[in-house]
VOVEXNU-756853 format. One record per residue: residue in three letters; x, y, z of N, C-alpha, C, CB in turn. Coordinates in Angstrom, 3 decimals. Last residue first. Glycine has a CB too. Layout:
N
+-----+----------+----------+----------+----------+----------+----------+----------+----------+----------+----------+----------+----------+
|  aa |      n.x |      n.y |      n.z |     ca.x |     ca.y |     ca.z |      c.x |      c.y |      c.z |     cb.x |     cb.y |     cb.z |
+-----+----------+----------+----------+----------+----------+----------+----------+----------+----------+----------+----------+----------+
| ala |        X |        Y |        Z |        X |        Y |        Z |        X |        Y |        Z |        X |        Y |        Z |
...
+-----+----------+----------+----------+----------+----------+----------+----------+----------+----------+----------+----------+----------+
//
This chain:
157
+-----+----------+----------+----------+----------+----------+----------+----------+----------+----------+----------+----------+----------+
|  aa |      n.x |      n.y |      n.z |     ca.x |     ca.y |     ca.z |      c.x |      c.y |      c.z |     cb.x |     cb.y |     cb.z |
+-----+----------+----------+----------+----------+----------+----------+----------+----------+----------+----------+----------+----------+
| asp |   28.424 |    8.025 |  -17.856 |   29.460 |    7.647 |  -16.726 |   30.685 |    7.420 |  -17.690 |   29.024 |    6.165 |  -15.695 |
| met |   27.274 |    8.677 |  -20.545 |   27.793 |    9.406 |  -19.180 |   28.492 |    9.473 |  -18.232 |   27.360 |    9.515 |  -18.642 |
| ile |   26.701 |    5.351 |  -20.694 |   27.372 |    7.021 |  -21.746 |   27.917 |    8.316 |  -21.486 |   26.412 |    7.706 |  -22.459 |
| thr |   24.705 |    5.015 |  -19.047 |   26.260 |    3.802 |  -19.415 |   26.960 |    5.337 |  -20.136 |   25.925 |    1.781 |  -21.119 |
| arg |   22.692 |    6.732 |  -19.060 |   23.506 |    6.676 |  -17.267 |   25.244 |    6.320 |  -18.575 |   22.615 |    4.400 |  -15.431 |
| arg |   22.168 |    6.520 |  -21.967 |   21.979 |    7.702 |  -21.411 |   23.696 |    7.657 |  -19.954 |   19.926 |    7.680 |  -20.705 |
| his |   20.925 |    3.520 |  -20.946 |   22.140 |    3.997 |  -22.261 |   22.644 |    5.596 |  -21.600 |   21.148 |    4.256 |  -24.357 |
| tyr |   18.976 |    4.128 |  -19.143 |   20.161 |    2.736 |  -18.992 |   21.748 |    3.241 |  -20.016 |   19.190 |    0.825 |  -19.990 |
| leu |   17.308 |    5.472 |  -20.458 |   17.576 |    5.973 |  -18.995 |   18.993 |    5.051 |  -19.075 |   16.198 |    5.537 |  -17.562 |
| asp |   16.670 |    3.544 |  -22.156 |   16.803 |    4.882 |  -22.721 |   17.648 |    5.205 |  -21.953 |   15.717 |    5.805 |  -22.825 |
| ser |   15.764 |    1.372 |  -20.721 |   16.821 |    0.642 |  -22.171 |   17.494 |    2.319 |  -22.453 |   15.521 |   -0.284 |  -24.160 |
| thr |   12.962 |    2.006 |  -19.732 |   14.470 |    1.612 |  -18.751 |   15.778 |    1.752 |  -19.878 |   14.441 |   -0.427 |  -18.009 |
| ile |   11.703 |    2.976 |  -21.883 |   12.426 |    4.417 |  -20.819 |   13.111 |    3.400 |  -19.663 |   10.866 |    5.847 |  -19.837 |
| glu |   11.255 |    0.276 |  -22.728 |   12.111 |    1.516 |  -23.374 |   12.374 |    2.683 |  -22.764 |   11.577 |    1.992 |  -24.463 |
| cys |    9.922 |   -0.772 |  -20.778 |   11.705 |   -1.487 |  -21.066 |   11.746 |   -0.572 |  -22.231 |   12.055 |   -3.591 |  -21.568 |
| leu |    7.350 |    1.006 |  -20.430 |    8.047 |    0.746 |  -19.695 |    9.895 |    0.590 |  -19.113 |    7.464 |    0.127 |  -19.810 |
| phe |    6.215 |   -0.091 |  -22.829 |    6.739 |    1.792 |  -22.494 |    7.740 |    1.779 |  -21.550 |    5.455 |    2.962 |  -21.711 |
| leu |    5.791 |   -2.478 |  -22.341 |    6.533 |   -2.476 |  -23.569 |    7.327 |   -1.061 |  -23.535 |    5.514 |   -2.658 |  -24.895 |
| pro |    4.205 |   -2.618 |  -20.474 |    5.382 |   -3.214 |  -20.523 |    6.713 |   -2.894 |  -21.529 |    4.973 |   -4.378 |  -20.690 |
| leu |    1.576 |   -1.456 |  -21.936 |    2.751 |   -0.564 |  -21.115 |    3.969 |   -1.250 |  -20.546 |    2.137 |    0.123 |  -19.853 |
| ser |    0.690 |   -0.983 |  -25.253 |    1.951 |   -2.040 |  -24.615 |    2.556 |   -1.423 |  -23.358 |    3.343 |   -2.274 |  -25.758 |
| arg |    0.128 |    0.582 |  -27.664 |   -0.092 |    0.207 |  -26.120 |   -0.444 |   -0.634 |  -25.125 |   -0.566 |    0.638 |  -25.812 |
| his |    1.255 |    1.632 |  -29.820 |    1.508 |   -0.157 |  -29.292 |    0.598 |   -1.239 |  -28.356 |    2.786 |   -0.170 |  -28.390 |
| gln |    1.084 |    3.821 |  -29.731 |    0.811 |    3.119 |  -31.189 |    0.348 |    1.941 |  -30.596 |    2.151 |    2.869 |  -32.336 |
| thr |    1.347 |    5.089 |  -27.154 |   -0.120 |    5.348 |  -28.082 |   -0.229 |    4.445 |  -29.029 |   -0.264 |    6.734 |  -28.885 |
| phe |    4.241 |    4.631 |  -27.202 |    3.073 |    3.927 |  -25.799 |    1.933 |    3.625 |  -26.770 |    2.380 |    5.282 |  -24.214 |
| lys |    4.971 |    6.428 |  -28.729 |    4.906 |    4.862 |  -29.115 |    3.743 |    4.049 |  -28.864 |    5.910 |    4.142 |  -28.440 |
| thr |    4.512 |    8.472 |  -28.076 |    3.927 |    7.873 |  -29.582 |    4.020 |    6.708 |  -29.302 |    4.665 |    8.149 |  -31.019 |
| leu |    5.849 |    8.264 |  -25.498 |    4.239 |    8.087 |  -25.235 |    3.635 |    7.546 |  -26.651 |    3.421 |    9.700 |  -24.765 |
| his |    8.711 |    8.998 |  -26.705 |    8.233 |    6.850 |  -25.276 |    6.431 |    6.978 |  -25.611 |    8.623 |    7.155 |  -21.993 |
| val |    8.373 |   10.977 |  -27.280 |    9.019 |    9.940 |  -28.446 |    8.018 |    8.629 |  -27.777 |   11.224 |    9.630 |  -28.372 |
| gln |    8.067 |   12.906 |  -24.989 |    7.054 |   12.710 |  -26.056 |    7.600 |   11.401 |  -27.103 |    6.877 |   14.264 |  -26.932 |
| met |   10.556 |   12.252 |  -23.838 |    9.731 |   11.687 |  -23.023 |    7.930 |   11.294 |  -23.676 |    9.834 |   12.749 |  -21.802 |
| asp |   11.840 |   14.180 |  -24.905 |   12.086 |   12.955 |  -24.998 |   10.823 |   11.624 |  -24.291 |   13.486 |   13.013 |  -24.341 |
| met |   10.696 |   17.011 |  -23.640 |   10.872 |   15.869 |  -25.250 |   10.956 |   14.438 |  -25.664 |   11.994 |   16.030 |  -25.848 |
| cys |    8.590 |   16.600 |  -21.452 |    9.561 |   16.777 |  -21.769 |   10.148 |   16.186 |  -23.184 |   10.051 |   16.506 |  -20.788 |
| gln |    6.578 |   15.699 |  -19.951 |    5.840 |   16.579 |  -20.845 |    7.102 |   16.808 |  -21.534 |    4.971 |   17.909 |  -20.235 |
| thr |    6.730 |   14.185 |  -17.744 |    6.491 |   13.311 |  -19.326 |    5.949 |   14.237 |  -20.669 |    5.111 |   12.000 |  -19.093 |
| tyr |    7.575 |   15.460 |  -15.702 |    8.776 |   14.866 |  -16.737 |    7.825 |   14.036 |  -17.926 |   10.060 |   13.572 |  -15.772 |
| lys |    5.258 |   16.743 |  -14.959 |    6.434 |   17.250 |  -15.283 |    7.374 |   17.178 |  -16.967 |    7.107 |   16.601 |  -14.229 |
| thr |    2.277 |   14.534 |  -15.903 |    3.598 |   15.294 |  -15.104 |    5.108 |   15.763 |  -15.866 |    4.088 |   14.182 |  -13.928 |
| glu |   -0.175 |   13.224 |  -16.271 |    0.297 |   13.828 |  -17.030 |    0.906 |   14.217 |  -16.302 |   -0.193 |   14.431 |  -17.748 |
| val |   -1.168 |    9.471 |  -16.074 |   -1.125 |   10.915 |  -15.115 |    0.072 |   12.063 |  -16.033 |   -0.334 |   10.423 |  -13.097 |
| leu |   -2.021 |    6.970 |  -18.198 |   -0.548 |    7.500 |  -17.361 |   -1.262 |    9.326 |  -17.130 |    1.494 |    7.360 |  -18.798 |
| gln |   -4.040 |    4.389 |  -16.308 |   -3.862 |    5.987 |  -17.554 |   -2.566 |    6.319 |  -16.781 |   -5.423 |    7.737 |  -17.507 |
| phe |   -4.866 |    1.122 |  -16.599 |   -3.779 |    1.816 |  -16.197 |   -4.566 |    3.326 |  -17.210 |   -1.972 |    0.936 |  -16.697 |
| ala |   -7.710 |   -0.559 |  -15.968 |   -7.144 |    0.257 |  -16.618 |   -6.099 |    1.114 |  -16.676 |   -7.684 |    0.633 |  -16.744 |
| gly |  -10.391 |   -0.661 |  -14.412 |   -9.216 |   -1.960 |  -14.209 |   -8.152 |   -1.303 |  -15.363 |   -9.919 |   -3.970 |  -14.725 |
| asp |  -11.004 |    1.552 |  -13.922 |  -11.844 |    0.537 |  -14.576 |  -10.885 |   -0.298 |  -14.668 |  -12.577 |    0.822 |  -15.872 |
| val |   -8.552 |    3.266 |  -13.964 |   -9.280 |    3.728 |  -14.410 |  -10.213 |    2.557 |  -14.965 |   -8.737 |    4.616 |  -15.111 |
| lys |   -5.212 |    4.386 |  -12.508 |   -6.259 |    3.195 |  -12.225 |   -7.649 |    3.046 |  -12.297 |   -6.177 |    2.872 |  -11.150 |
| lys |   -2.655 |    6.181 |  -13.111 |   -4.280 |    6.009 |  -12.610 |   -4.535 |    4.545 |  -12.902 |   -5.524 |    7.053 |  -13.529 |
| phe |    0.798 |    6.403 |  -12.896 |   -0.321 |    6.502 |  -13.371 |   -1.856 |    5.371 |  -12.607 |    0.142 |    6.248 |  -14.880 |
| leu |    3.105 |    8.605 |  -13.064 |    2.498 |    8.453 |  -12.862 |    1.184 |    7.650 |  -13.219 |    2.736 |    9.081 |  -12.723 |
| leu |    6.627 |    8.439 |  -12.853 |    5.898 |    8.438 |  -14.017 |    4.347 |    7.780 |  -13.581 |    6.769 |    7.555 |  -15.192 |
| asn |    9.222 |   10.876 |  -12.312 |    8.075 |    9.749 |  -12.337 |    7.000 |    9.282 |  -13.182 |    7.456 |    9.909 |  -11.500 |
| his |   12.037 |   12.514 |  -11.718 |   11.468 |   12.155 |  -13.189 |   10.496 |   10.815 |  -13.014 |   12.856 |   11.784 |  -14.361 |
| asp |   12.324 |   13.301 |   -9.156 |   11.165 |   13.777 |   -9.494 |   10.654 |   13.585 |  -11.184 |   11.291 |   15.193 |   -9.044 |
| pro |   14.661 |   12.409 |   -8.392 |   12.880 |   11.436 |   -7.957 |   12.330 |   11.664 |   -8.018 |   12.188 |   10.963 |   -7.128 |
| ser |   16.650 |   12.457 |  -11.263 |   15.563 |   13.179 |  -10.298 |   14.728 |   11.824 |   -9.904 |   14.470 |   14.542 |  -11.173 |
| asp |   17.492 |   10.817 |  -13.418 |   18.261 |   11.467 |  -12.624 |   17.825 |   12.060 |  -11.498 |   18.781 |   12.220 |  -13.213 |
| ser |   17.248 |    6.737 |  -13.552 |   16.390 |    8.688 |  -13.450 |   17.135 |    9.028 |  -13.412 |   15.477 |    9.550 |  -12.396 |
| tyr |   17.538 |    4.354 |  -12.582 |   18.197 |    5.287 |  -13.571 |   17.849 |    6.890 |  -13.933 |   18.033 |    4.612 |  -14.741 |
| val |   14.970 |    3.161 |  -10.939 |   17.020 |    3.607 |  -10.750 |   17.423 |    4.305 |  -11.276 |   18.181 |    2.810 |  -11.087 |
| ser |   12.226 |    4.858 |  -12.275 |   13.317 |    4.601 |  -12.471 |   15.119 |    4.745 |  -11.631 |   13.073 |    5.119 |  -13.398 |
| val |    9.339 |    5.508 |  -10.109 |   10.878 |    6.365 |  -10.797 |   11.581 |    4.685 |  -10.733 |   12.014 |    8.099 |   -9.363 |
| leu |    5.669 |    5.351 |  -10.462 |    7.315 |    4.824 |  -10.848 |    8.413 |    5.557 |  -11.061 |    7.426 |    4.171 |  -11.991 |
| ser |    2.771 |    5.625 |   -8.713 |    3.976 |    5.761 |   -9.282 |    5.352 |    4.941 |   -9.205 |    4.183 |    6.791 |   -8.962 |
| tyr |   -0.223 |    5.321 |   -8.610 |    1.225 |    4.435 |   -8.747 |    1.987 |    5.306 |   -9.016 |    1.428 |    3.293 |   -9.808 |
| gln |   -3.884 |    5.498 |   -7.656 |   -2.637 |    5.785 |   -8.271 |   -1.564 |    5.407 |   -7.726 |   -2.464 |    6.931 |   -8.460 |
| gln |   -5.817 |    3.876 |   -6.010 |   -5.580 |    3.898 |   -7.001 |   -4.240 |    4.692 |   -8.042 |   -6.615 |    4.110 |   -7.094 |
| glu |   -4.444 |    6.505 |   -3.803 |   -5.864 |    5.189 |   -3.864 |   -5.985 |    5.012 |   -5.471 |   -7.832 |    5.863 |   -3.083 |
| glu |   -1.772 |    7.266 |   -3.486 |   -3.529 |    8.745 |   -3.577 |   -3.769 |    6.885 |   -3.429 |   -4.426 |   10.426 |   -5.819 |
| pro |    1.264 |    7.371 |   -4.322 |    0.668 |    8.770 |   -3.102 |   -0.928 |    8.997 |   -2.921 |    1.206 |   10.513 |   -3.729 |
| ser |    2.396 |    4.737 |   -3.754 |    1.244 |    4.923 |   -4.170 |    0.675 |    5.776 |   -3.134 |    0.579 |    3.734 |   -4.457 |
| thr |    5.933 |    3.527 |   -5.434 |    4.554 |    4.089 |   -4.633 |    3.190 |    4.319 |   -4.691 |    4.634 |    4.968 |   -4.410 |
| leu |    8.127 |    1.775 |   -6.592 |    6.941 |    1.766 |   -6.513 |    6.211 |    2.350 |   -5.184 |    6.697 |    0.560 |   -6.780 |
| thr |   11.849 |    2.398 |   -8.134 |   10.245 |    2.073 |   -7.076 |    9.431 |    2.301 |   -7.664 |    9.803 |    2.816 |   -5.789 |
| tyr |   12.243 |   -0.280 |  -10.999 |   11.402 |    0.923 |  -10.751 |   10.882 |    0.649 |   -8.835 |    9.821 |    0.891 |  -12.145 |
| gly |   13.357 |   -2.326 |  -12.024 |   14.798 |   -1.252 |  -12.119 |   13.601 |    0.392 |  -11.453 |   15.755 |   -1.038 |  -14.662 |
| phe |   12.432 |   -4.806 |  -11.688 |   12.361 |   -4.683 |  -12.696 |   13.120 |   -2.644 |  -12.889 |   10.726 |   -5.263 |  -13.025 |
| met |   14.395 |   -6.321 |   -9.054 |   13.674 |   -6.823 |  -10.750 |   13.545 |   -6.462 |  -11.630 |   12.721 |   -7.061 |  -11.047 |
| phe |   14.019 |   -4.203 |   -7.354 |   15.296 |   -4.734 |   -7.503 |   15.445 |   -5.358 |   -9.366 |   15.420 |   -6.071 |   -6.162 |
| glu |   11.585 |   -2.884 |   -7.474 |   12.400 |   -2.128 |   -7.886 |   14.005 |   -2.801 |   -7.775 |   12.109 |   -0.897 |   -7.153 |
| ile |   11.112 |   -5.472 |   -6.405 |   10.714 |   -5.049 |   -7.561 |   11.066 |   -3.725 |   -8.294 |    9.586 |   -5.117 |   -7.428 |
| asn |   11.639 |   -5.904 |   -3.944 |   12.115 |   -6.827 |   -5.171 |   11.447 |   -5.992 |   -6.258 |   11.565 |   -8.581 |   -5.153 |
| glu |   10.799 |   -3.525 |   -2.215 |   12.071 |   -3.909 |   -2.723 |   12.622 |   -5.229 |   -4.086 |   12.580 |   -4.260 |   -1.420 |
| arg |    8.278 |   -3.793 |   -2.677 |    8.527 |   -3.162 |   -3.161 |    9.944 |   -2.887 |   -3.625 |    7.995 |   -2.621 |   -2.704 |
| leu |    7.790 |   -6.526 |   -0.732 |    7.442 |   -6.702 |   -2.263 |    8.306 |   -5.483 |   -3.039 |    5.609 |   -6.533 |   -2.554 |
| glu |    9.152 |   -5.214 |    1.430 |   10.097 |   -6.295 |    0.567 |    9.292 |   -6.558 |   -0.835 |   10.317 |   -7.943 |    1.487 |
| arg |    7.333 |   -3.845 |    2.462 |    7.891 |   -3.310 |    1.719 |    9.341 |   -4.253 |    1.150 |    8.010 |   -2.053 |    2.362 |
| ile |    5.282 |   -5.561 |    2.169 |    4.892 |   -4.764 |    1.488 |    6.137 |   -3.978 |    1.435 |    3.710 |   -4.232 |    1.888 |
| lys |    5.877 |   -6.995 |    4.857 |    5.968 |   -8.266 |    3.373 |    5.257 |   -6.803 |    2.472 |    4.473 |  -10.441 |    3.467 |
| thr |    6.148 |   -5.282 |    6.615 |    7.007 |   -6.426 |    6.027 |    6.704 |   -6.916 |    4.891 |    7.069 |   -7.484 |    6.755 |
| gln |    3.213 |   -4.713 |    6.569 |    3.644 |   -3.967 |    6.212 |    5.224 |   -4.248 |    6.136 |    3.127 |   -3.082 |    6.808 |
| phe |    2.085 |   -7.540 |    7.267 |    1.737 |   -7.030 |    6.231 |    2.585 |   -5.521 |    6.108 |    0.206 |   -7.018 |    6.267 |
| ile |    3.348 |   -7.941 |   10.557 |    3.859 |   -8.722 |    8.896 |    3.299 |   -7.911 |    7.369 |    2.973 |  -10.601 |    8.791 |
| lys |    1.941 |   -5.742 |   11.303 |    3.672 |   -5.303 |   11.527 |    4.322 |   -6.410 |   10.316 |    4.469 |   -5.762 |   13.592 |
| gln |   -0.347 |   -6.605 |   11.189 |   -0.020 |   -5.245 |   10.560 |    1.071 |   -5.014 |   10.478 |   -0.444 |   -4.213 |   11.066 |
| thr |   -0.213 |   -8.531 |   12.712 |   -0.895 |   -8.880 |   12.007 |   -0.354 |   -7.542 |   10.828 |   -2.364 |   -9.110 |   12.666 |
| lys |    0.504 |   -7.812 |   15.597 |    1.825 |   -8.638 |   14.462 |    1.065 |   -8.624 |   13.494 |    2.512 |  -10.361 |   14.695 |
| lys |   -1.029 |   -6.012 |   15.901 |   -0.698 |   -5.223 |   15.536 |    0.459 |   -6.485 |   14.673 |   -0.470 |   -4.011 |   16.570 |
| leu |   -3.523 |   -8.336 |   16.161 |   -3.716 |   -6.959 |   15.190 |   -2.181 |   -6.442 |   14.831 |   -4.659 |   -5.547 |   16.123 |
| leu |   -2.738 |   -9.174 |   18.703 |   -2.774 |  -10.225 |   17.161 |   -3.143 |   -9.461 |   15.911 |   -4.047 |  -11.540 |   17.203 |
| val |   -3.221 |   -7.523 |   20.492 |   -1.236 |   -8.345 |   20.246 |   -1.563 |   -8.318 |   18.818 |   -0.619 |  -10.524 |   21.003 |
| asp |   -6.222 |   -7.270 |   20.333 |   -5.366 |   -6.570 |   20.019 |   -3.734 |   -6.586 |   19.469 |   -5.535 |   -6.139 |   20.811 |
| lys |   -6.329 |  -10.120 |   21.316 |   -7.023 |   -9.524 |   19.793 |   -6.540 |   -8.244 |   19.188 |   -8.605 |   -9.204 |   19.941 |
| glu |   -6.037 |   -9.788 |   23.879 |   -5.498 |  -10.944 |   22.553 |   -5.656 |  -10.411 |   21.726 |   -6.076 |  -12.271 |   22.185 |
| gln |   -7.086 |   -7.691 |   24.750 |   -6.038 |   -8.088 |   25.206 |   -4.710 |   -8.448 |   23.845 |   -6.571 |   -9.302 |   26.113 |
| leu |   -9.997 |   -8.717 |   24.221 |   -9.260 |   -7.999 |   24.275 |   -7.993 |   -8.038 |   23.640 |   -9.263 |   -7.882 |   25.196 |
| arg |   -9.271 |  -11.131 |   26.253 |   -9.605 |  -11.243 |   24.941 |   -9.682 |   -9.823 |   24.212 |  -10.886 |  -11.993 |   24.872 |
| arg |   -9.295 |   -9.921 |   28.703 |   -8.484 |  -10.886 |   28.251 |   -8.371 |  -10.720 |   26.850 |   -8.915 |  -12.157 |   28.610 |
| arg |  -12.088 |   -8.196 |   28.544 |  -10.339 |   -7.337 |   28.667 |   -9.161 |   -8.152 |   28.104 |   -9.760 |   -7.067 |   30.463 |
| cys |  -13.322 |  -10.652 |   28.712 |  -13.884 |   -9.889 |   27.693 |  -12.051 |   -9.062 |   27.685 |  -15.682 |   -8.811 |   28.203 |
| thr |  -12.471 |  -11.949 |   31.511 |  -13.187 |  -12.102 |   30.242 |  -12.850 |  -11.276 |   28.860 |  -14.511 |  -11.810 |   30.582 |
| asp |  -13.890 |   -9.367 |   32.947 |  -12.269 |  -10.165 |   32.741 |  -12.012 |  -10.804 |   31.952 |  -11.776 |  -10.986 |   33.535 |
| leu |  -16.643 |   -9.667 |   33.189 |  -15.325 |   -8.424 |   32.332 |  -14.107 |   -7.836 |   32.317 |  -15.519 |   -7.439 |   32.284 |
| gln |  -16.692 |  -12.381 |   33.759 |  -17.173 |  -11.518 |   32.554 |  -16.262 |  -10.938 |   32.163 |  -18.151 |  -10.593 |   32.700 |
| gln |  -16.454 |  -12.136 |   36.346 |  -15.046 |  -12.532 |   35.722 |  -16.003 |  -12.475 |   34.430 |  -14.047 |  -14.197 |   36.238 |
| ile |  -18.117 |   -9.906 |   37.219 |  -16.726 |   -9.570 |   37.121 |  -15.913 |  -10.661 |   36.314 |  -16.156 |   -9.398 |   38.546 |
| his |  -19.917 |  -11.393 |   37.073 |  -19.741 |  -10.478 |   35.800 |  -18.692 |   -9.817 |   35.979 |  -20.794 |   -9.521 |   35.472 |
| asp |  -20.230 |  -13.079 |   39.301 |  -20.063 |  -13.680 |   37.001 |  -19.893 |  -12.552 |   36.068 |  -21.900 |  -14.494 |   36.029 |
| ala |  -20.139 |  -11.871 |   41.109 |  -19.043 |  -12.419 |   40.683 |  -18.635 |  -13.185 |   38.831 |  -19.042 |  -13.398 |   41.801 |
| thr |  -21.522 |   -8.811 |   40.723 |  -21.457 |  -10.262 |   41.365 |  -20.478 |  -10.727 |   40.559 |  -22.805 |  -11.231 |   41.354 |
| pro |  -22.233 |   -5.336 |   41.465 |  -20.928 |   -6.646 |   41.001 |  -21.659 |   -7.687 |   41.204 |  -19.355 |   -6.871 |   41.978 |
| gln |  -24.859 |   -3.829 |   41.110 |  -23.911 |   -4.404 |   41.855 |  -23.280 |   -5.349 |   41.277 |  -24.317 |   -4.813 |   42.902 |
| gln |  -25.526 |   -1.670 |   38.431 |  -25.794 |   -3.538 |   38.967 |  -25.254 |   -3.289 |   40.187 |  -24.833 |   -5.092 |   38.062 |
| asn |  -24.567 |   -0.796 |   36.878 |  -25.918 |    0.143 |   37.133 |  -26.366 |   -0.890 |   38.196 |  -27.180 |    0.465 |   35.644 |
| asp |  -21.867 |   -0.777 |   36.231 |  -21.962 |    0.671 |   36.794 |  -23.555 |    0.609 |   37.379 |  -21.669 |    2.018 |   35.449 |
| leu |  -22.525 |   -2.777 |   34.981 |  -22.115 |   -3.561 |   36.160 |  -22.038 |   -1.932 |   36.612 |  -20.600 |   -4.831 |   36.161 |
| lys |  -23.398 |   -1.160 |   32.509 |  -24.237 |   -2.413 |   32.983 |  -24.086 |   -2.772 |   34.247 |  -23.971 |   -3.591 |   32.283 |
| glu |  -21.329 |   -0.523 |   31.295 |  -21.815 |   -0.044 |   32.035 |  -23.578 |   -0.482 |   32.896 |  -21.567 |    0.982 |   31.373 |
| thr |  -19.349 |   -2.859 |   31.234 |  -18.518 |   -1.770 |   32.530 |  -20.205 |   -1.170 |   32.945 |  -16.944 |   -0.001 |   31.681 |
| leu |  -20.796 |   -4.309 |   28.754 |  -20.790 |   -4.574 |   30.207 |  -19.836 |   -3.794 |   31.552 |  -20.435 |   -5.949 |   30.155 |
| arg |  -20.436 |   -1.539 |   26.917 |  -21.318 |   -2.073 |   27.436 |  -21.933 |   -3.231 |   29.450 |  -21.210 |   -2.600 |   26.239 |
| arg |  -17.824 |   -1.963 |   26.806 |  -18.212 |   -0.874 |   27.151 |  -19.460 |   -1.372 |   27.793 |  -18.266 |    0.120 |   26.097 |
| asn |  -17.211 |   -4.888 |   25.850 |  -16.341 |   -4.395 |   27.142 |  -17.103 |   -3.405 |   27.210 |  -14.708 |   -4.043 |   27.119 |
| glu |  -18.405 |   -4.469 |   23.645 |  -18.778 |   -5.897 |   24.283 |  -18.586 |   -4.861 |   26.064 |  -17.226 |   -7.728 |   23.748 |
| glu |  -16.919 |   -2.888 |   22.246 |  -17.903 |   -2.293 |   22.370 |  -18.773 |   -3.156 |   23.359 |  -18.397 |   -1.992 |   21.110 |
| lys |  -14.467 |   -4.354 |   22.036 |  -14.462 |   -2.951 |   22.619 |  -16.445 |   -3.012 |   23.162 |  -13.852 |   -1.446 |   21.035 |
| leu |  -15.160 |   -5.881 |   20.408 |  -15.083 |   -6.907 |   22.244 |  -14.719 |   -5.269 |   22.899 |  -13.093 |   -8.735 |   22.643 |
| his |  -15.820 |   -5.088 |   18.158 |  -16.903 |   -5.863 |   18.793 |  -16.434 |   -6.039 |   20.161 |  -17.219 |   -7.244 |   18.090 |
| arg |  -13.211 |   -4.122 |   17.256 |  -14.051 |   -3.233 |   17.291 |  -15.462 |   -4.098 |   18.901 |  -14.618 |   -3.020 |   15.287 |
| val |  -12.107 |   -6.762 |   17.309 |  -11.465 |   -5.538 |   18.170 |  -12.691 |   -4.679 |   18.462 |  -10.215 |   -4.582 |   17.304 |
| glu |  -13.035 |   -7.440 |   15.004 |  -13.488 |   -8.512 |   16.296 |  -12.814 |   -7.042 |   17.659 |  -12.153 |  -10.782 |   16.260 |
| asp |  -12.391 |   -5.524 |   13.056 |  -14.030 |   -5.515 |   13.356 |  -13.808 |   -5.995 |   14.536 |  -15.171 |   -6.415 |   12.431 |
| lys |   -9.680 |   -5.920 |   12.948 |   -9.816 |   -4.386 |   13.253 |  -11.850 |   -4.863 |   14.119 |   -9.652 |   -2.963 |   11.101 |
| leu |   -9.830 |   -8.561 |   12.066 |   -9.197 |   -8.637 |   13.269 |   -9.661 |   -6.961 |   13.904 |   -7.382 |   -9.026 |   13.012 |
| lys |  -10.824 |   -7.994 |    9.494 |  -11.452 |   -9.083 |   10.659 |  -11.057 |   -8.729 |   11.811 |  -11.052 |  -10.582 |   10.577 |
| asp |   -8.994 |   -6.262 |    8.491 |   -9.893 |   -5.559 |    8.718 |  -10.793 |   -6.670 |    9.705 |  -10.468 |   -4.957 |    7.363 |
| ser |   -6.251 |   -8.208 |    8.227 |   -6.392 |   -6.993 |    9.037 |   -7.608 |   -6.806 |    9.236 |   -5.867 |   -5.847 |    8.544 |
| ser |   -7.685 |  -10.146 |    6.241 |   -7.355 |  -10.695 |    7.699 |   -7.101 |   -9.564 |    8.574 |   -6.064 |  -11.666 |    7.755 |
| pro |   -7.599 |   -8.110 |    3.815 |   -8.669 |   -8.608 |    4.270 |   -8.864 |   -9.202 |    5.869 |   -8.866 |   -9.515 |    3.350 |
| asn |   -6.229 |   -5.334 |    2.950 |   -5.562 |   -6.368 |    4.203 |   -6.933 |   -7.279 |    4.488 |   -4.934 |   -5.350 |    5.940 |
| phe |   -5.295 |   -2.941 |    1.177 |   -5.783 |   -3.901 |    1.407 |   -5.912 |   -4.869 |    2.037 |   -5.768 |   -4.084 |    0.993 |
| thr |   -2.729 |   -1.798 |   -0.088 |   -3.348 |   -1.135 |    1.942 |   -4.232 |   -2.192 |    1.795 |   -4.416 |    0.912 |    2.452 |
| met |   -2.374 |   -1.706 |   -2.350 |   -1.777 |   -2.791 |   -1.235 |   -1.563 |   -2.526 |    0.049 |   -0.570 |   -3.244 |   -1.523 |
+-----+----------+----------+----------+----------+----------+----------+----------+----------+----------+----------+----------+----------+
//
């Protein structure tokens, strides 16, 4: 969820403008400044500032959208989603007893693989893992865990 093509394009433009600004500044230092050089330098600085502002706005919008998406996933599906590393996703059910009770998935060749954690090693999880292996359905697996955790929580409360 960290990929944003427009942000990368803006970063490249900012990098290019900074390089152009540096080049023109060096050229200006080596020559007698003319009105044309000064105007070019001012134009580059102004464009650089505009692109920096645009980049910051884009990054802020992107961060807001990611936060909204995570909040909506939690509300609609009952799982908090984080990405501790690239191509890894951690899910914690809103019905879990502890934030350490997470399911960690790694994306390999377009498929998700469950990574072993202390939570997946517990006896109750082994029952769900057996069904997960049999049915090969990640949505069904998550649904069963959610249902089980929900029933435990409501019976305990």
